[in-house]
Each structure stands twice: as C-alpha cells, then as structure tokens.
C-alpha distance (Angstrom), angle and dihedral (degrees) to the residues before:
residue distance angle dihedral
X1 . . .
X2 3.78 . .
X3 3.78 125.2 .
X4 3.77 137.8 158.8
X5 3.78 123.1 -107.5
X6 3.81 110.8 -115.6
X7 3.81 92.0 -144.0
X8 3.78 104.8 45.9
X9 3.79 105.4 14.3
X10 3.79 90.2 -125.6
X11 3.81 115.3 139.4
X12 3.77 118.2 -124.7
X13 3.79 137.0 -176.0
X14 3.78 129.6 -137.1
X15 3.79 110.8 -140.9
X16 3.77 131.5 -179.6
X17 3.80 112.7 -145.6
X18 3.81 95.4 -177.5
X19 3.78 115.6 135.4
X20 3.78 131.4 -174.4
X21 3.80 89.8 -107.7
X22 3.80 89.4 64.0
X23 3.80 94.1 61.4
X24 3.80 99.5 28.9
X25 3.86 95.1 91.2
X26 3.80 90.4 49.5
X27 3.79 90.9 53.6
X28 3.81 91.5 48.6
X29 3.81 92.6 50.0
X30 3.79 92.5 49.0
X31 3.81 90.9 48.4
X32 3.80 88.5 52.0
X33 3.81 89.5 52.1
X34 3.80 90.1 50.6
X35 3.81 93.3 48.9
X36 3.80 93.1 46.9
X37 3.81 91.3 49.7
X38 3.79 91.2 48.3
X39 3.81 90.7 48.8
X40 3.80 90.1 50.2
X41 3.80 89.5 47.7
X42 3.79 91.9 51.8
X43 3.81 90.2 48.0
X44 3.81 90.6 52.2
X45 3.80 92.3 44.1
X46 3.80 90.3 76.6
X47 3.80 92.6 58.9
X48 3.77 123.7 92.7
X49 3.82 92.8 -98.1
X50 3.82 110.7 50.4
X51 3.81 91.4 171.8
X52 3.82 87.0 78.4
X53 3.80 88.6 59.9
X54 3.81 93.1 53.0
X55 3.79 92.6 44.6
X56 3.81 91.3 47.7
X57 3.81 94.5 50.9
X58 3.79 92.0 44.7
X59 3.79 91.9 48.0
X60 3.79 93.2 50.1
X61 3.81 92.4 48.6
X62 3.80 94.2 45.7
X63 3.80 93.1 47.1
X64 3.81 95.1 45.5
X65 3.82 95.8 49.1
X66 3.85 96.3 72.9
X67 3.81 90.1 50.9
X68 3.79 90.4 50.7
X69 3.79 92.1 49.6
X70 3.81 91.2 46.6
X71 3.81 90.3 51.7
X72 3.82 92.3 48.8
X73 3.79 94.2 47.0
X74 3.80 95.8 46.5
X75 3.80 90.7 46.8
X76 3.80 89.9 51.1
X77 3.80 93.4 47.6
X78 3.80 91.0 49.0
X79 3.81 89.7 56.6
X80 3.81 98.2 51.9
X81 3.78 110.4 103.3
X82 3.80 128.4 -169.0
X83 3.79 104.9 -153.6
X84 3.82 125.9 -177.1
X85 3.79 111.8 -124.9
X86 3.78 121.1 -121.8
X87 3.78 116.6 -117.1
X88 3.83 112.2 -114.0
C-alpha cells in the first residue's frame, strides 16, 4: 500500500513484517493452557459434582481468550512498519 504524506508530500509504504515464528510461542502457550484446563476438568469429572469441572474449563477458556487476542494484536501492531519510499 503506497500513499503520500499530507505534510511533506513524500510517498511511504505500509509493510507488515510479521512471520509465523513471531506468534508460534503464543499459540503453544495457549494450547498448553487449554490442555492443562482440560486435564483439570477430567480430574474433577470423577468427583461427585462434575458441573464444577465444566464450569472450571469454561472459565479458564473464557478468561484466557482476551489475553490471547491482546497478545496477537499487540504483536501484529509491533510488526507494522511505515517506510518512506526511495525516489527512482
């Protein structure tokens, strides 16, 4: 995407330098959170009140999702670069 700066008239490009390696650790950590919550849910499922297991798993997933989205969005915003174009 190329546009012209309204102040200086100099063209610039918006580039995204995000790679899969930048978000890969975040995905692994969130998967670990999911697996741990599911393991805890299965452990609680054998008790006399299995509703606690379902509520616990649901609560962990619902509470961890905003943190995952925040991590993805901030990582994406940190990898957006506005670069002035070189004159030919």
